[in-house]
Legacy VTK file of the C-alpha trace (Angstrom):
# vtk DataFile Version 3.0
C-alpha trace
ASCII
DATASET POLYDATA
POINTS 263 float
-170.353 159.791 30.413
-168.962 163.426 30.632
-169.817 164.312 27.291
-173.540 163.192 27.735
-173.796 165.054 30.660
-172.421 168.212 28.819
-174.952 167.363 25.902
-177.716 167.234 28.159
-176.961 170.275 30.246
-176.291 172.306 26.760
-179.806 171.223 25.536
-181.695 172.348 28.485
-179.890 175.588 28.283
-180.738 176.043 25.034
-184.510 175.064 25.638
-184.891 177.347 28.933
-183.117 180.145 26.686
-185.542 179.821 23.915
-188.469 180.018 26.366
-187.030 183.100 28.085
-186.733 184.446 24.745
-190.100 183.838 23.607
-191.925 185.324 26.466
-189.870 188.493 26.291
-190.111 188.520 22.732
-194.240 188.400 22.998
-194.286 191.010 26.085
-192.138 193.280 23.536
-194.352 192.679 20.992
-197.282 193.947 22.709
-195.670 197.296 23.321
-194.790 198.063 19.813
-193.869 196.760 16.591
-190.721 198.710 16.302
-189.099 197.158 19.394
-190.355 193.768 18.584
-188.664 194.067 15.332
-185.590 195.082 17.159
-185.925 192.670 19.417
-186.333 189.884 17.140
-183.146 190.539 15.186
-181.395 190.674 18.684
-182.840 186.922 19.088
-181.662 186.105 15.659
-178.016 187.402 16.232
-177.989 185.491 19.757
-179.468 182.323 18.363
-176.851 182.291 15.378
-174.392 182.818 18.095
-175.316 179.876 20.368
-175.578 177.909 16.918
-172.076 178.377 16.408
-171.096 177.425 19.799
-173.104 174.321 19.828
-171.438 173.816 16.392
-167.959 174.149 17.763
-168.916 172.055 20.512
-170.417 169.247 18.512
-167.207 169.244 16.261
-164.909 169.564 19.240
-166.642 166.593 21.101
-166.641 164.398 17.999
-163.131 165.011 17.502
-162.480 163.711 21.263
-164.588 160.535 20.281
-162.621 160.164 17.135
-159.528 160.271 18.704
-160.638 158.114 21.500
-162.063 155.477 19.068
-158.349 155.658 17.022
-156.464 155.406 20.474
-158.822 152.374 21.260
-157.965 150.856 17.915
-154.263 151.339 18.075
-154.569 149.906 21.506
-156.161 146.665 20.098
-153.742 146.534 17.236
-150.981 146.399 19.555
-152.684 143.986 21.752
-152.938 141.962 18.369
-149.072 142.114 17.787
-148.508 141.256 21.128
-150.608 138.130 20.926
-148.906 137.410 17.424
-145.513 137.820 18.615
-146.454 135.652 21.639
-147.614 132.752 19.330
-144.984 133.107 17.241
-142.496 132.771 20.130
-144.577 129.588 21.451
-144.271 128.075 18.176
-140.384 128.631 17.462
-140.191 127.106 21.286
-141.983 124.316 20.255
-140.207 123.607 17.171
-136.926 123.981 18.728
-138.446 121.059 21.535
-139.753 118.922 18.627
-137.120 119.451 16.243
-133.573 117.979 16.656
-130.505 120.032 16.875
-127.866 117.675 18.025
-125.045 119.436 19.779
-121.756 117.467 20.236
-118.006 118.258 21.696
-114.710 116.670 22.056
-113.053 115.788 25.522
-110.159 113.710 26.578
-111.100 111.026 29.135
-109.692 108.005 30.651
-106.219 106.481 30.429
-104.701 104.779 27.258
-101.359 103.852 26.086
-100.049 105.275 23.118
-96.342 104.445 21.227
-93.985 105.812 18.370
-90.959 104.149 16.869
-88.140 104.767 18.627
-87.039 107.893 16.786
-83.090 106.645 17.599
-83.628 103.410 15.776
-86.576 103.889 13.133
-85.973 100.154 11.742
-86.246 98.429 14.989
-89.744 97.376 16.246
-88.973 99.240 19.753
-91.636 101.643 20.249
-91.565 104.755 22.628
-94.391 105.655 24.575
-95.639 109.013 24.674
-96.061 111.353 27.805
-99.850 111.708 26.929
-101.853 108.864 27.675
-105.309 110.090 27.371
-108.348 109.099 25.232
-110.856 110.971 23.511
-114.805 110.907 23.900
-117.231 112.311 21.532
-120.627 113.587 23.612
-123.683 114.214 21.494
-126.330 116.320 23.525
-129.785 116.162 22.703
-132.226 119.129 24.244
-134.918 118.665 22.355
-138.175 116.372 23.054
-137.343 113.829 20.491
-135.193 111.121 20.565
-132.503 110.606 17.337
-129.917 108.179 16.067
-126.531 108.886 15.560
-125.187 106.587 12.651
-121.683 108.079 11.741
-119.374 110.456 12.505
-116.954 112.240 10.262
-113.782 114.029 11.025
-111.226 116.018 8.711
-108.171 117.318 9.553
-108.381 121.258 8.146
-105.126 122.966 8.542
-103.256 120.219 7.105
-103.772 118.126 3.384
-103.117 114.718 3.022
-104.458 113.904 6.513
-106.632 110.427 5.899
-110.415 111.563 6.860
-111.915 109.501 9.783
-115.507 108.019 9.283
-117.026 105.875 11.901
-120.128 104.243 10.162
-122.951 102.026 11.682
-122.293 103.852 14.970
-126.524 103.323 15.940
-126.215 105.381 19.197
-129.640 106.413 20.520
-129.574 109.705 21.769
-132.734 110.330 24.227
-134.399 113.629 24.700
-132.565 116.089 27.302
-129.487 113.416 27.794
-125.896 113.430 26.772
-124.446 110.147 25.158
-120.696 109.349 25.019
-118.697 107.241 22.343
-115.136 106.404 22.126
-112.968 108.470 19.600
-109.706 107.847 20.497
-108.153 106.087 17.573
-109.644 108.094 14.893
-108.680 111.740 16.580
-104.932 110.036 17.232
-104.345 109.228 13.750
-105.726 112.770 12.589
-103.211 114.684 15.401
-100.307 112.557 14.603
-100.734 112.231 10.895
-100.934 108.284 11.202
-102.044 106.527 7.696
-104.902 103.781 7.910
-104.044 100.516 9.592
-102.415 102.220 12.473
-102.569 102.711 15.131
-102.190 99.050 15.956
-102.132 98.347 19.720
-101.794 102.314 20.116
-98.814 102.898 17.854
-98.753 106.068 15.883
-96.364 107.162 13.419
-95.228 110.174 15.422
-95.824 112.538 18.362
-98.976 114.759 18.396
-98.759 117.857 16.608
-98.538 120.976 18.618
-101.261 122.550 16.934
-104.266 121.137 14.759
-108.030 122.070 13.659
-110.378 119.180 13.056
-113.848 119.386 11.284
-116.717 117.169 12.681
-119.974 116.450 11.373
-123.040 113.939 12.598
-124.863 112.084 10.323
-128.240 111.149 12.324
-131.834 110.233 12.099
-135.108 111.312 13.607
-138.870 110.745 13.034
-138.879 113.488 10.637
-135.641 112.601 8.766
-133.513 110.140 7.428
-129.619 110.439 7.050
-129.403 114.075 8.151
-126.267 116.107 8.613
-125.205 118.519 11.233
-123.370 121.857 10.738
-119.512 121.501 10.557
-117.861 122.205 13.587
-114.471 122.980 13.854
-112.226 121.942 17.067
-108.997 123.333 17.785
-106.280 121.309 19.485
-103.140 122.448 21.336
-100.606 120.398 22.839
-96.925 120.900 23.784
-94.321 118.054 23.506
-94.271 115.922 26.714
-97.640 117.215 28.260
-100.218 114.961 29.567
-103.042 116.483 28.399
-104.414 118.393 25.339
-106.610 121.886 25.336
-109.548 121.352 23.150
-111.413 124.670 22.409
-114.871 124.620 21.846
-116.423 124.481 18.522
-115.299 127.534 16.085
-117.326 128.933 13.015
-115.144 127.739 9.969
-113.970 130.685 7.638
-115.016 130.517 4.113
-116.266 127.315 2.526
-117.155 124.362 4.670
-115.829 120.996 3.433
-117.878 118.262 2.167
-117.359 115.791 4.749
LINES 1 264
263 0 1 2 3 4 5 6 7 8 9 10 11 12 13 14 15 16 17 18 19 20 21 22 23 24 25 26 27 28 29 30 31 32 33 34 35 36 37 38 39 40 41 42 43 44 45 46 47 48 49 50 51 52 53 54 55 56 57 58 59 60 61 62 63 64 65 66 67 68 69 70 71 72 73 74 75 76 77 78 79 80 81 82 83 84 85 86 87 88 89 90 91 92 93 94 95 96 97 98 99 100 101 102 103 104 105 106 107 108 109 110 111 112 113 114 115 116 117 118 119 120 121 122 123 124 125 126 127 128 129 130 131 132 133 134 135 136 137 138 139 140 141 142 143 144 145 146 147 148 149 150 151 152 153 154 155 156 157 158 159 160 161 162 163 164 165 166 167 168 169 170 171 172 173 174 175 176 177 178 179 180 181 182 183 184 185 186 187 188 189 190 191 192 193 194 195 196 197 198 199 200 201 202 203 204 205 206 207 208 209 210 211 212 213 214 215 216 217 218 219 220 221 222 223 224 225 226 227 228 229 230 231 232 233 234 235 236 237 238 239 240 241 242 243 244 245 246 247 248 249 250 251 252 253 254 255 256 257 258 259 260 261 262
């Protein structure tokens, strides 16, 4: 709007100057040719000067308009980028809600009696109770908007070789949206922690006391509306135990170093 006002004022000034110059030129022309010729040269110089000024003003105003147009285009581009980022964020949030990413962890819970052969008389059938007398639970959390079915739990000792892997098949545990389901894994965990072969523990009997330190890989096999027999990432849990304690410290899942096992 200011540019339009400036342009109108400039045009009015040029028109008034032209009328005034013409009037003066006609008056001087009646007084003599020499004066009229000199005055016409002066008017031509003044007209050229004003033409240069108008050209400069026009270039300035055009450049200012171009800068404003460029700023407007840049602003629109930023708004489009923000809209695109917002759409991408909404899409990722929706995928996180719709896609299933089971989260799970292991805790000690309840009370269970665990026994091992009498170290003083290993040939006898006498069993010695362990001071540790709790069970283990695997808790599965579903934070998505879709239910999924946990079919199997695979466990493997990662820091000791030749410990039997544990596999729970046909679990058929349905985890509803925004809920946590719990399943008992006491026998499997105790077999791994005590390096007990298959067939034990029978009636809670293990071959030896719990190891002071153990790393266990855990993976879930699950199915949802989009895929069947999918596998979670392998999570590594650290178990720390001191002989004679009544509980075990279980650290949250750690990222395994190196190549993850195929369990």
